[in-house]
A tleap script that builds the chain and sets N, CA, C and O, in Angstrom:
source leaprc.protein.ff14SB
mol = sequence {
  NMET ALA ASP ARG TYR ALA VAL ILE GLY HIE
  PRO ILE ALA HIE SER LYS SER PRO ASP ILE
  HIE ALA ALA PHE ALA ARG GLN THR GLY GLN
  ILE LEU THR TYR ASP LYS ARG LEU ALA PRO
  LEU ASP ASP PHE ALA GLY SER VAL ARG ALA
  LEU ILE ALA GLU GLY GLY ARG GLY ALA ASN
  VAL THR VAL PRO PHE LYS LEU ASP ALA PHE
  ALA LEU ALA THR THR LEU SER GLU ARG ALA
  ARG ALA ALA GLY ALA VAL ASN THR LEU ARG
  PHE ASP ALA ALA GLY VAL PHE GLY ASP ASN
  THR ASP GLY ALA GLY LEU VAL THR ASP ILE
  VAL VAL ASN ALA GLY ILE ALA VAL ARG GLY
  ARG ARG VAL LEU LEU LEU GLY ALA GLY GLY
  ALA ALA ARG CGLY
}
set mol.1.N position { -12.046 -17.862 -10.156 }
set mol.1.CA position { -11.315 -16.729 -10.703 }
set mol.1.C position { -10.463 -16.106 -9.591 }
set mol.1.O position { -10.917 -15.961 -8.456 }
set mol.2.N position { -9.268 -15.754 -9.921 }
set mol.2.CA position { -8.329 -15.198 -8.950 }
set mol.2.C position { -8.629 -13.724 -8.679 }
set mol.2.O position { -8.962 -12.967 -9.590 }
set mol.3.N position { -8.506 -13.334 -7.414 }
set mol.3.CA position { -8.566 -11.913 -7.078 }
set mol.3.C position { -7.324 -11.246 -7.663 }
set mol.3.O position { -6.242 -11.833 -7.680 }
set mol.4.N position { -7.490 -10.026 -8.139 }
set mol.4.CA position { -6.390 -9.306 -8.798 }
set mol.4.C position { -5.963 -8.113 -7.941 }
set mol.4.O position { -6.784 -7.308 -7.502 }
set mol.5.N position { -4.649 -8.028 -7.720 }
set mol.5.CA position { -4.040 -6.929 -6.964 }
set mol.5.C position { -2.768 -6.489 -7.684 }
set mol.5.O position { -2.274 -7.182 -8.573 }
set mol.6.N position { -2.246 -5.332 -7.291 }
set mol.6.CA position { -1.005 -4.839 -7.892 }
set mol.6.C position { -0.315 -3.875 -6.938 }
set mol.6.O position { -0.925 -3.333 -6.016 }
set mol.7.N position { 0.959 -3.680 -7.184 }
set mol.7.CA position { 1.704 -2.592 -6.553 }
set mol.7.C position { 1.940 -1.565 -7.649 }
set mol.7.O position { 2.353 -1.908 -8.757 }
set mol.8.N position { 1.675 -0.305 -7.331 }
set mol.8.CA position { 1.771 0.765 -8.321 }
set mol.8.C position { 2.828 1.761 -7.864 }
set mol.8.O position { 2.796 2.234 -6.728 }
set mol.9.N position { 3.762 2.076 -8.752 }
set mol.9.CA position { 4.813 3.029 -8.421 }
set mol.9.C position { 5.558 3.482 -9.657 }
set mol.9.O position { 5.221 3.105 -10.780 }
set mol.10.N position { 6.581 4.298 -9.435 }
set mol.10.CA position { 7.446 4.785 -10.524 }
set mol.10.C position { 8.760 5.246 -9.905 }
set mol.10.O position { 8.808 6.361 -9.385 }
set mol.11.N position { 9.792 4.477 -9.931 }
set mol.11.CA position { 9.995 3.196 -10.617 }
set mol.11.C position { 9.348 2.045 -9.850 }
set mol.11.O position { 8.933 2.204 -8.702 }
set mol.12.N position { 9.268 0.884 -10.504 }
set mol.12.CA position { 8.633 -0.270 -9.872 }
set mol.12.C position { 9.344 -1.581 -10.185 }
set mol.12.O position { 9.074 -2.586 -9.526 }
set mol.13.N position { 10.232 -1.606 -11.156 }
set mol.13.CA position { 10.874 -2.862 -11.580 }
set mol.13.C position { 11.577 -3.581 -10.434 }
set mol.13.O position { 11.655 -4.810 -10.441 }
set mol.14.N position { 12.083 -2.853 -9.460 }
set mol.14.CA position { 12.835 -3.437 -8.346 }
set mol.14.C position { 11.947 -4.106 -7.295 }
set mol.14.O position { 12.452 -4.836 -6.443 }
set mol.15.N position { 10.644 -3.872 -7.339 }
set mol.15.CA position { 9.748 -4.324 -6.273 }
set mol.15.C position { 9.704 -5.846 -6.149 }
set mol.15.O position { 9.606 -6.563 -7.145 }
set mol.16.N position { 9.778 -6.313 -4.932 }
set mol.16.CA position { 9.650 -7.743 -4.617 }
set mol.16.C position { 8.226 -8.093 -4.192 }
set mol.16.O position { 7.944 -9.246 -3.863 }
set mol.17.N position { 7.329 -7.112 -4.194 }
set mol.17.CA position { 5.964 -7.343 -3.725 }
set mol.17.C position { 5.251 -8.503 -4.417 }
set mol.17.O position { 4.589 -9.282 -3.732 }
set mol.18.N position { 5.352 -8.660 -5.751 }
set mol.18.CA position { 4.681 -9.810 -6.363 }
set mol.18.C position { 5.180 -11.151 -5.818 }
set mol.18.O position { 4.382 -12.065 -5.610 }
set mol.19.N position { 6.476 -11.277 -5.587 }
set mol.19.CA position { 7.024 -12.521 -5.025 }
set mol.19.C position { 6.532 -12.745 -3.601 }
set mol.19.O position { 6.175 -13.863 -3.231 }
set mol.20.N position { 6.515 -11.685 -2.805 }
set mol.20.CA position { 6.058 -11.782 -1.417 }
set mol.20.C position { 4.592 -12.190 -1.366 }
set mol.20.O position { 4.217 -13.062 -0.583 }
set mol.21.N position { 3.760 -11.564 -2.200 }
set mol.21.CA position { 2.335 -11.889 -2.189 }
set mol.21.C position { 2.053 -13.272 -2.769 }
set mol.21.O position { 1.109 -13.933 -2.337 }
set mol.22.N position { 2.842 -13.718 -3.728 }
set mol.22.CA position { 2.691 -15.084 -4.253 }
set mol.22.C position { 2.995 -16.098 -3.159 }
set mol.22.O position { 2.285 -17.095 -3.024 }
set mol.23.N position { 4.037 -15.856 -2.381 }
set mol.23.CA position { 4.375 -16.758 -1.270 }
set mol.23.C position { 3.271 -16.750 -0.224 }
set mol.23.O position { 2.895 -17.804 0.290 }
set mol.24.N position { 2.749 -15.572 0.094 }
set mol.24.CA position { 1.648 -15.453 1.049 }
set mol.24.C position { 0.431 -16.241 0.562 }
set mol.24.O position { -0.196 -16.963 1.337 }
set mol.25.N position { 0.099 -16.101 -0.726 }
set mol.25.CA position { -1.056 -16.807 -1.282 }
set mol.25.C position { -0.875 -18.319 -1.186 }
set mol.25.O position { -1.812 -19.035 -0.834 }
set mol.26.N position { 0.322 -18.804 -1.498 }
set mol.26.CA position { 0.589 -20.247 -1.383 }
set mol.26.C position { 0.425 -20.720 0.059 }
set mol.26.O position { -0.187 -21.758 0.310 }
set mol.27.N position { 0.970 -19.964 0.999 }
set mol.27.CA position { 0.932 -20.352 2.410 }
set mol.27.C position { -0.480 -20.340 2.985 }
set mol.27.O position { -0.786 -21.111 3.894 }
set mol.28.N position { -1.334 -19.477 2.463 }
set mol.28.CA position { -2.685 -19.343 3.012 }
set mol.28.C position { -3.759 -19.973 2.134 }
set mol.28.O position { -4.942 -19.928 2.473 }
set mol.29.N position { -3.354 -20.562 1.002 }
set mol.29.CA position { -4.316 -21.221 0.126 }
set mol.29.C position { -5.213 -20.263 -0.640 }
set mol.29.O position { -6.292 -20.653 -1.086 }
set mol.30.N position { -4.792 -19.029 -0.799 }
set mol.30.CA position { -5.589 -18.062 -1.547 }
set mol.30.C position { -5.220 -18.106 -3.022 }
set mol.30.O position { -4.090 -18.421 -3.394 }
set mol.31.N position { -6.194 -17.785 -3.840 }
set mol.31.CA position { -5.967 -17.707 -5.280 }
set mol.31.C position { -6.004 -16.229 -5.658 }
set mol.31.O position { -7.052 -15.586 -5.597 }
set mol.32.N position { -4.846 -15.702 -6.048 }
set mol.32.CA position { -4.781 -14.294 -6.416 }
set mol.32.C position { -3.666 -14.057 -7.416 }
set mol.32.O position { -2.727 -14.843 -7.533 }
set mol.33.N position { -3.795 -12.956 -8.129 }
set mol.33.CA position { -2.704 -12.478 -8.974 }
set mol.33.C position { -2.282 -11.123 -8.425 }
set mol.33.O position { -3.113 -10.340 -7.963 }
set mol.34.N position { -1.002 -10.861 -8.479 }
set mol.34.CA position { -0.454 -9.619 -7.932 }
set mol.34.C position { 0.708 -9.232 -8.835 }
set mol.34.O position { 1.702 -9.951 -8.931 }
set mol.35.N position { 0.569 -8.085 -9.495 }
set mol.35.CA position { 1.630 -7.687 -10.416 }
set mol.35.C position { 2.139 -6.286 -10.111 }
set mol.35.O position { 1.620 -5.589 -9.240 }
set mol.36.N position { 3.167 -5.896 -10.850 }
set mol.36.CA position { 3.766 -4.565 -10.731 }
set mol.36.C position { 3.187 -3.689 -11.832 }
set mol.36.O position { 3.016 -4.134 -12.967 }
set mol.37.N position { 2.890 -2.453 -11.491 }
set mol.37.CA position { 2.396 -1.507 -12.484 }
set mol.37.C position { 3.221 -0.229 -12.428 }
set mol.37.O position { 3.273 0.452 -11.404 }
set mol.38.N position { 3.856 0.077 -13.534 }
set mol.38.CA position { 4.595 1.328 -13.666 }
set mol.38.C position { 3.596 2.400 -14.089 }
set mol.38.O position { 3.116 2.395 -15.222 }
set mol.39.N position { 3.290 3.308 -13.186 }
set mol.39.CA position { 2.332 4.372 -13.491 }
set mol.39.C position { 3.072 5.580 -14.048 }
set mol.39.O position { 4.155 5.916 -13.567 }
set mol.40.N position { 2.506 6.233 -15.051 }
set mol.40.CA position { 3.107 7.478 -15.522 }
set mol.40.C position { 3.115 8.499 -14.381 }
set mol.40.O position { 2.170 8.558 -13.596 }
set mol.41.N position { 4.153 9.282 -14.291 }
set mol.41.CA position { 4.252 10.261 -13.206 }
set mol.41.C position { 3.075 11.230 -13.184 }
set mol.41.O position { 2.721 11.760 -12.131 }
set mol.42.N position { 2.469 11.460 -14.349 }
set mol.42.CA position { 1.362 12.412 -14.422 }
set mol.42.C position { -0.011 11.749 -14.513 }
set mol.42.O position { -0.998 12.426 -14.801 }
set mol.43.N position { -0.096 10.426 -14.270 }
set mol.43.CA position { -1.410 9.779 -14.378 }
set mol.43.C position { -1.549 8.569 -13.456 }
set mol.43.O position { -1.898 7.478 -13.908 }
set mol.44.N position { -1.280 8.758 -12.184 }
set mol.44.CA position { -1.502 7.698 -11.202 }
set mol.44.C position { -2.968 7.262 -11.211 }
set mol.44.O position { -3.262 6.066 -11.205 }
set mol.45.N position { -3.883 8.228 -11.225 }
set mol.45.CA position { -5.312 7.910 -11.186 }
set mol.45.C position { -5.715 7.040 -12.373 }
set mol.45.O position { -6.540 6.140 -12.221 }
set mol.46.N position { -5.148 7.293 -13.544 }
set mol.46.CA position { -5.450 6.475 -14.716 }
set mol.46.C position { -5.004 5.040 -14.531 }
set mol.46.O position { -5.691 4.117 -14.970 }
set mol.47.N position { -3.868 4.836 -13.890 }
set mol.47.CA position { -3.388 3.477 -13.613 }
set mol.47.C position { -4.312 2.758 -12.643 }
set mol.47.O position { -4.570 1.564 -12.796 }
set mol.48.N position { -4.809 3.476 -11.650 }
set mol.48.CA position { -5.756 2.880 -10.698 }
set mol.48.C position { -7.066 2.553 -11.406 }
set mol.48.O position { -7.618 1.468 -11.220 }
set mol.49.N position { -7.565 3.482 -12.215 }
set mol.49.CA position { -8.814 3.224 -12.955 }
set mol.49.C position { -8.674 2.004 -13.862 }
set mol.49.O position { -9.607 1.210 -13.974 }
set mol.50.N position { -7.516 1.845 -14.511 }
set mol.50.CA position { -7.292 0.685 -15.380 }
set mol.50.C position { -7.330 -0.606 -14.571 }
set mol.50.O position { -7.922 -1.590 -15.014 }
set mol.51.N position { -6.712 -0.620 -13.399 }
set mol.51.CA position { -6.731 -1.810 -12.550 }
set mol.51.C position { -8.155 -2.136 -12.111 }
set mol.51.O position { -8.550 -3.302 -12.112 }
set mol.52.N position { -8.923 -1.128 -11.740 }
set mol.52.CA position { -10.321 -1.347 -11.352 }
set mol.52.C position { -11.104 -1.917 -12.532 }
set mol.52.O position { -11.880 -2.857 -12.361 }
set mol.53.N position { -10.909 -1.357 -13.732 }
set mol.53.CA position { -11.615 -1.824 -14.933 }
set mol.53.C position { -11.284 -3.272 -15.262 }
set mol.53.O position { -12.097 -3.980 -15.856 }
set mol.54.N position { -10.085 -3.716 -14.873 }
set mol.54.CA position { -9.665 -5.103 -15.105 }
set mol.54.C position { -10.130 -6.039 -13.988 }
set mol.54.O position { -9.755 -7.212 -13.963 }
set mol.55.N position { -10.934 -5.529 -13.078 }
set mol.55.CA position { -11.442 -6.359 -11.988 }
set mol.55.C position { -10.575 -6.358 -10.746 }
set mol.55.O position { -10.744 -7.206 -9.870 }
set mol.56.N position { -9.645 -5.415 -10.660 }
set mol.56.CA position { -8.769 -5.346 -9.491 }
set mol.56.C position { -9.544 -5.139 -8.207 }
set mol.56.O position { -10.561 -4.447 -8.181 }
set mol.57.N position { -9.048 -5.750 -7.143 }
set mol.57.CA position { -9.675 -5.629 -5.817 }
set mol.57.C position { -8.947 -4.633 -4.931 }
set mol.57.O position { -9.513 -4.125 -3.964 }
set mol.58.N position { -7.669 -4.350 -5.266 }
set mol.58.CA position { -6.911 -3.422 -4.438 }
set mol.58.C position { -5.498 -3.262 -4.944 }
set mol.58.O position { -5.072 -3.925 -5.890 }
set mol.59.N position { -4.773 -2.354 -4.285 }
set mol.59.CA position { -3.397 -2.082 -4.694 }
set mol.59.C position { -2.578 -1.582 -3.516 }
set mol.59.O position { -3.090 -0.950 -2.592 }
set mol.60.N position { -1.302 -1.884 -3.581 }
set mol.60.CA position { -0.328 -1.241 -2.709 }
set mol.60.C position { 0.258 -0.092 -3.509 }
set mol.60.O position { 0.416 -0.188 -4.726 }
set mol.61.N position { 0.575 0.981 -2.827 }
set mol.61.CA position { 1.065 2.190 -3.480 }
set mol.61.C position { 2.444 2.515 -2.930 }
set mol.61.O position { 2.655 2.528 -1.718 }
set mol.62.N position { 3.378 2.777 -3.830 }
set mol.62.CA position { 4.731 3.137 -3.418 }
set mol.62.C position { 5.139 4.443 -4.094 }
set mol.62.O position { 4.323 5.105 -4.736 }
set mol.63.N position { 6.402 4.799 -3.942 }
set mol.63.CA position { 6.880 6.096 -4.438 }
set mol.63.C position { 6.584 6.266 -5.922 }
set mol.63.O position { 6.691 5.314 -6.696 }
set mol.64.N position { 6.217 7.454 -6.308 }
set mol.64.CA position { 6.015 8.673 -5.529 }
set mol.64.C position { 4.536 9.003 -5.331 }
set mol.64.O position { 4.173 10.178 -5.278 }
set mol.65.N position { 3.690 8.000 -5.222 }
set mol.65.CA position { 2.247 8.208 -5.356 }
set mol.65.C position { 1.421 8.155 -4.069 }
set mol.65.O position { 0.193 8.121 -4.151 }
set mol.66.N position { 2.032 8.148 -2.903 }
set mol.66.CA position { 1.246 8.007 -1.670 }
set mol.66.C position { 0.347 9.218 -1.401 }
set mol.66.O position { -0.729 9.069 -0.820 }
set mol.67.N position { 0.768 10.391 -1.808 }
set mol.67.CA position { -0.090 11.568 -1.662 }
set mol.67.C position { -1.194 11.562 -2.717 }
set mol.67.O position { -2.319 11.980 -2.443 }
set mol.68.N position { -0.875 11.089 -3.922 }
set mol.68.CA position { -1.895 10.955 -4.973 }
set mol.68.C position { -2.968 9.956 -4.545 }
set mol.68.O position { -4.156 10.179 -4.776 }
set mol.69.N position { -2.549 8.862 -3.926 }
set mol.69.CA position { -3.500 7.851 -3.457 }
set mol.69.C position { -4.396 8.427 -2.370 }
set mol.69.O position { -5.587 8.123 -2.319 }
set mol.70.N position { -3.831 9.253 -1.504 }
set mol.70.CA position { -4.610 9.928 -0.464 }
set mol.70.C position { -5.707 10.774 -1.111 }
set mol.70.O position { -6.859 10.740 -0.678 }
set mol.71.N position { -5.347 11.529 -2.145 }
set mol.71.CA position { -6.305 12.397 -2.830 }
set mol.71.C position { -7.351 11.603 -3.603 }
set mol.71.O position { -8.492 12.045 -3.734 }
set mol.72.N position { -6.974 10.443 -4.110 }
set mol.72.CA position { -7.871 9.625 -4.927 }
set mol.72.C position { -8.908 8.869 -4.101 }
set mol.72.O position { -10.023 8.648 -4.571 }
set mol.73.N position { -8.566 8.477 -2.900 }
set mol.73.CA position { -9.459 7.652 -2.077 }
set mol.73.C position { -10.760 8.395 -1.777 }
set mol.73.O position { -10.755 9.587 -1.470 }
set mol.74.N position { -11.874 7.667 -1.872 }
set mol.74.CA position { -13.169 8.257 -1.545 }
set mol.74.C position { -13.473 8.131 -0.058 }
set mol.74.O position { -14.281 8.890 0.477 }
set mol.75.N position { -12.834 7.183 0.609 }
set mol.75.CA position { -12.952 6.987 2.052 }
set mol.75.C position { -11.558 6.705 2.589 }
set mol.75.O position { -10.761 6.028 1.939 }
set mol.76.N position { -11.261 7.227 3.784 }
set mol.76.CA position { -9.938 7.059 4.380 }
set mol.76.C position { -10.034 6.455 5.776 }
set mol.76.O position { -10.967 6.742 6.526 }
set mol.77.N position { -9.061 5.616 6.113 }
set mol.77.CA position { -8.956 5.122 7.486 }
set mol.77.C position { -8.459 6.261 8.374 }
set mol.77.O position { -7.937 7.265 7.889 }
set mol.78.N position { -8.631 6.087 9.672 }
set mol.78.CA position { -8.116 7.069 10.626 }
set mol.78.C position { -6.601 7.220 10.478 }
set mol.78.O position { -6.069 8.328 10.541 }
set mol.79.N position { -5.907 6.080 10.280 }
set mol.79.CA position { -4.441 6.125 10.113 }
set mol.79.C position { -4.053 6.937 8.886 }
set mol.79.O position { -3.117 7.735 8.933 }
set mol.80.N position { -4.775 6.733 7.789 }
set mol.80.CA position { -4.459 7.471 6.559 }
set mol.80.C position { -4.699 8.960 6.752 }
set mol.80.O position { -3.900 9.786 6.310 }
set mol.81.N position { -5.807 9.305 7.416 }
set mol.81.CA position { -6.082 10.725 7.676 }
set mol.81.C position { -4.975 11.347 8.520 }
set mol.81.O position { -4.517 12.455 8.238 }
set mol.82.N position { -4.549 10.628 9.557 }
set mol.82.CA position { -3.493 11.149 10.436 }
set mol.82.C position { -2.173 11.303 9.678 }
set mol.82.O position { -1.434 12.263 9.897 }
set mol.83.N position { -1.884 10.357 8.789 }
set mol.83.CA position { -0.621 10.379 8.042 }
set mol.83.C position { -0.649 11.365 6.880 }
set mol.83.O position { 0.387 11.910 6.499 }
set mol.84.N position { -1.828 11.592 6.320 }
set mol.84.CA position { -1.916 12.425 5.126 }
set mol.84.C position { -1.369 11.732 3.896 }
set mol.84.O position { -1.039 12.383 2.905 }
set mol.85.N position { -1.270 10.392 3.957 }
set mol.85.CA position { -0.730 9.592 2.852 }
set mol.85.C position { -1.374 8.211 2.886 }
set mol.85.O position { -1.788 7.734 3.943 }
set mol.86.N position { -1.454 7.575 1.724 }
set mol.86.CA position { -2.075 6.251 1.586 }
set mol.86.C position { -1.108 5.311 0.885 }
set mol.86.O position { -0.520 5.669 -0.136 }
set mol.87.N position { -0.939 4.102 1.431 }
set mol.87.CA position { -0.118 3.088 0.762 }
set mol.87.C position { -0.912 1.833 0.418 }
set mol.87.O position { -0.365 0.899 -0.167 }
set mol.88.N position { -2.186 1.801 0.772 }
set mol.88.CA position { -3.026 0.636 0.510 }
set mol.88.C position { -4.393 1.107 0.029 }
set mol.88.O position { -5.045 1.914 0.692 }
set mol.89.N position { -4.824 0.604 -1.121 }
set mol.89.CA position { -6.136 0.929 -1.667 }
set mol.89.C position { -6.967 -0.337 -1.787 }
set mol.89.O position { -6.466 -1.386 -2.192 }
set mol.90.N position { -8.246 -0.230 -1.431 }
set mol.90.CA position { -9.195 -1.330 -1.615 }
set mol.90.C position { -10.347 -0.805 -2.461 }
set mol.90.O position { -10.879 0.277 -2.212 }
set mol.91.N position { -10.724 -1.595 -3.471 }
set mol.91.CA position { -11.790 -1.191 -4.381 }
set mol.91.C position { -13.026 -2.039 -4.115 }
set mol.91.O position { -12.941 -3.266 -4.056 }
set mol.92.N position { -14.183 -1.382 -3.954 }
set mol.92.CA position { -15.441 -2.111 -3.815 }
set mol.92.C position { -16.569 -1.223 -4.319 }
set mol.92.O position { -16.323 -0.138 -4.847 }
set mol.93.N position { -17.800 -1.681 -4.156 }
set mol.93.CA position { -18.946 -0.943 -4.673 }
set mol.93.C position { -19.067 0.446 -4.052 }
set mol.93.O position { -19.631 1.351 -4.667 }
set mol.94.N position { -18.545 0.623 -2.843 }
set mol.94.CA position { -18.625 1.917 -2.158 }
set mol.94.C position { -17.596 2.914 -2.678 }
set mol.94.O position { -17.705 4.109 -2.405 }
set mol.95.N position { -16.602 2.443 -3.420 }
set mol.95.CA position { -15.583 3.343 -3.947 }
set mol.95.C position { -14.179 2.849 -3.677 }
set mol.95.O position { -13.910 1.648 -3.723 }
set mol.96.N position { -13.290 3.779 -3.394 }
set mol.96.CA position { -11.874 3.476 -3.171 }
set mol.96.C position { -11.534 3.818 -1.718 }
set mol.96.O position { -11.567 4.982 -1.318 }
set mol.97.N position { -11.210 2.791 -0.942 }
set mol.97.CA position { -10.850 2.968 0.467 }
set mol.97.C position { -9.340 3.053 0.583 }
set mol.97.O position { -8.628 2.194 0.064 }
set mol.98.N position { -8.842 4.084 1.260 }
set mol.98.CA position { -7.411 4.268 1.434 }
set mol.98.C position { -6.983 4.068 2.874 }
set mol.98.O position { -7.645 4.540 3.797 }
set mol.99.N position { -5.866 3.362 3.065 }
set mol.99.CA position { -5.313 3.117 4.397 }
set mol.99.C position { -3.809 3.363 4.343 }
set mol.99.O position { -3.219 3.419 3.264 }
set mol.100.N position { -3.202 3.508 5.503 }
set mol.100.CA position { -1.754 3.623 5.597 }
set mol.100.C position { -1.276 2.614 6.626 }
set mol.100.O position { -1.567 2.736 7.816 }
set mol.101.N position { -0.542 1.620 6.159 }
set mol.101.CA position { -0.048 0.548 7.030 }
set mol.101.C position { 1.438 0.695 7.339 }
set mol.101.O position { 2.003 -0.145 8.038 }
set mol.102.N position { 2.077 1.742 6.835 }
set mol.102.CA position { 3.521 1.908 7.021 }
set mol.102.C position { 3.909 1.983 8.495 }
set mol.102.O position { 4.772 1.229 8.945 }
set mol.103.N position { 3.288 2.875 9.245 }
set mol.103.CA position { 3.648 3.051 10.651 }
set mol.103.C position { 3.349 1.823 11.481 }
set mol.103.O position { 4.187 1.384 12.268 }
set mol.104.N position { 2.151 1.260 11.313 }
set mol.104.CA position { 1.775 0.063 12.072 }
set mol.104.C position { 2.705 -1.095 11.743 }
set mol.104.O position { 3.084 -1.855 12.634 }
set mol.105.N position { 3.076 -1.240 10.477 }
set mol.105.CA position { 3.990 -2.313 10.080 }
set mol.105.C position { 5.367 -2.146 10.683 }
set mol.105.O position { 5.971 -3.116 11.139 }
set mol.106.N position { 5.869 -0.924 10.689 }
set mol.106.CA position { 7.185 -0.657 11.265 }
set mol.106.C position { 7.188 -0.936 12.767 }
set mol.106.O position { 8.093 -1.598 13.276 }
set mol.107.N position { 6.176 -0.432 13.475 }
set mol.107.CA position { 6.108 -0.642 14.924 }
set mol.107.C position { 5.975 -2.122 15.247 }
set mol.107.O position { 6.637 -2.612 16.161 }
set mol.108.N position { 5.132 -2.843 14.514 }
set mol.108.CA position { 4.982 -4.283 14.749 }
set mol.108.C position { 6.305 -4.999 14.553 }
set mol.108.O position { 6.661 -5.865 15.352 }
set mol.109.N position { 7.036 -4.656 13.510 }
set mol.109.CA position { 8.329 -5.292 13.261 }
set mol.109.C position { 9.311 -5.013 14.399 }
set mol.109.O position { 10.008 -5.919 14.858 }
set mol.110.N position { 9.365 -3.767 14.850 }
set mol.110.CA position { 10.285 -3.410 15.937 }
set mol.110.C position { 9.926 -4.151 17.223 }
set mol.110.O position { 10.806 -4.676 17.906 }
set mol.111.N position { 8.638 -4.193 17.553 }
set mol.111.CA position { 8.197 -4.807 18.812 }
set mol.111.C position { 8.262 -6.331 18.746 }
set mol.111.O position { 8.824 -6.968 19.636 }
set mol.112.N position { 7.692 -6.913 17.701 }
set mol.112.CA position { 7.578 -8.377 17.620 }
set mol.112.C position { 8.886 -9.026 17.185 }
set mol.112.O position { 9.368 -9.949 17.840 }
set mol.113.N position { 9.457 -8.555 16.097 }
set mol.113.CA position { 10.640 -9.224 15.548 }
set mol.113.C position { 11.947 -8.805 16.212 }
set mol.113.O position { 12.839 -9.632 16.401 }
set mol.114.N position { 12.065 -7.527 16.567 }
set mol.114.CA position { 13.303 -7.069 17.209 }
set mol.114.C position { 13.220 -7.130 18.733 }
set mol.114.O position { 14.236 -7.034 19.423 }
set mol.115.N position { 11.993 -7.293 19.256 }
set mol.115.CA position { 11.824 -7.400 20.701 }
set mol.115.C position { 12.096 -6.109 21.454 }
set mol.115.O position { 12.520 -6.143 22.609 }
set mol.116.N position { 11.859 -4.980 20.819 }
set mol.116.CA position { 12.112 -3.683 21.446 }
set mol.116.C position { 10.772 -3.025 21.785 }
set mol.116.O position { 9.933 -2.830 20.906 }
set mol.117.N position { 10.577 -2.686 23.049 }
set mol.117.CA position { 9.355 -2.001 23.470 }
set mol.117.C position { 9.429 -0.536 23.054 }
set mol.117.O position { 10.444 0.122 23.279 }
set mol.118.N position { 8.367 -0.026 22.452 }
set mol.118.CA position { 8.363 1.367 22.025 }
set mol.118.C position { 7.319 2.209 22.758 }
set mol.118.O position { 7.379 3.437 22.707 }
set mol.119.N position { 6.376 1.579 23.431 }
set mol.119.CA position { 5.324 2.332 24.128 }
set mol.119.C position { 5.964 3.260 25.164 }
set mol.119.O position { 6.776 2.840 25.988 }
set mol.120.N position { 5.573 4.534 25.095 }
set mol.120.CA position { 6.078 5.513 26.037 }
set mol.120.C position { 7.500 5.983 25.765 }
set mol.120.O position { 8.074 6.715 26.571 }
set mol.121.N position { 8.067 5.575 24.650 }
set mol.121.CA position { 9.447 5.953 24.324 }
set mol.121.C position { 9.453 6.906 23.141 }
set mol.121.O position { 8.531 6.914 22.325 }
set mol.122.N position { 10.489 7.696 23.062 }
set mol.122.CA position { 10.679 8.575 21.906 }
set mol.122.C position { 11.365 7.785 20.804 }
set mol.122.O position { 12.273 6.993 21.056 }
set mol.123.N position { 10.913 8.016 19.581 }
set mol.123.CA position { 11.480 7.328 18.424 }
set mol.123.C position { 11.879 8.377 17.394 }
set mol.123.O position { 11.092 9.271 17.081 }
set mol.124.N position { 13.071 8.275 16.877 }
set mol.124.CA position { 13.525 9.164 15.809 }
set mol.124.C position { 13.404 8.413 14.493 }
set mol.124.O position { 14.037 7.375 14.301 }
set mol.125.N position { 12.590 8.941 13.591 }
set mol.125.CA position { 12.407 8.350 12.273 }
set mol.125.C position { 12.953 9.336 11.252 }
set mol.125.O position { 12.482 10.469 11.160 }
set mol.126.N position { 13.931 8.909 10.499 }
set mol.126.CA position { 14.505 9.760 9.469 }
set mol.126.C position { 13.866 9.423 8.133 }
set mol.126.O position { 13.834 8.261 7.728 }
set mol.127.N position { 13.362 10.434 7.455 }
set mol.127.CA position { 12.734 10.234 6.160 }
set mol.127.C position { 11.797 11.385 5.874 }
set mol.127.O position { 11.392 12.114 6.779 }
set mol.128.N position { 11.459 11.542 4.615 }
set mol.128.CA position { 10.592 12.644 4.239 }
set mol.128.C position { 9.464 12.201 3.325 }
set mol.128.O position { 8.620 13.017 2.956 }
set mol.129.N position { 9.428 10.928 2.952 }
set mol.129.CA position { 8.427 10.449 2.013 }
set mol.129.C position { 7.142 10.015 2.689 }
set mol.129.O position { 6.944 10.225 3.886 }
set mol.130.N position { 6.266 9.400 1.891 }
set mol.130.CA position { 4.981 8.937 2.394 }
set mol.130.C position { 5.107 7.917 3.503 }
set mol.130.O position { 4.269 7.893 4.404 }
set mol.131.N position { 6.128 7.071 3.469 }
set mol.131.CA position { 6.315 6.069 4.525 }
set mol.131.C position { 6.628 6.741 5.851 }
set mol.131.O position { 6.192 6.262 6.898 }
set mol.132.N position { 7.369 7.831 5.832 }
set mol.132.CA position { 7.688 8.553 7.066 }
set mol.132.C position { 6.443 9.194 7.664 }
set mol.132.O position { 6.376 9.410 8.874 }
set mol.133.N position { 5.460 9.498 6.829 }
set mol.133.CA position { 4.213 10.077 7.322 }
set mol.133.C position { 3.400 9.054 8.105 }
set mol.133.O position { 2.636 9.416 9.000 }
set mol.134.N position { 3.567 7.754 7.762 }
set mol.134.CA position { 2.778 6.672 8.358 }
set mol.134.C position { 3.063 6.511 9.822 }
set mol.134.O position { 2.481 5.643 10.473 }
savepdb mol mol.pdb
quit
């Protein structure tokens, strides 16, 4: 049986996450399903509960729900606590674990792919959403 994951947002039709995760699964030999979920603006938690009820193992969270995901998580990573926002949820018997990978992902991309050292340097990040909090 395939592990089930989703990206949850509003809007969500534009998301390439299912294609990216399908390619990742093929490359790593994993069996998983990953779909897009349009959550009602007033019921993010209901969308998460539905995914859990369907056997979901986790979700990526995008606009405008990163603060809602922070509030919903029963346990938070240090990064999520520092950011005050969650973009990654994991579901298990212990509850809903929330993490924020936005900042770490951005820094890794700048350092590894662009070859720019950031340690000890000032960085200007323009933005006001949950990703900017990461």
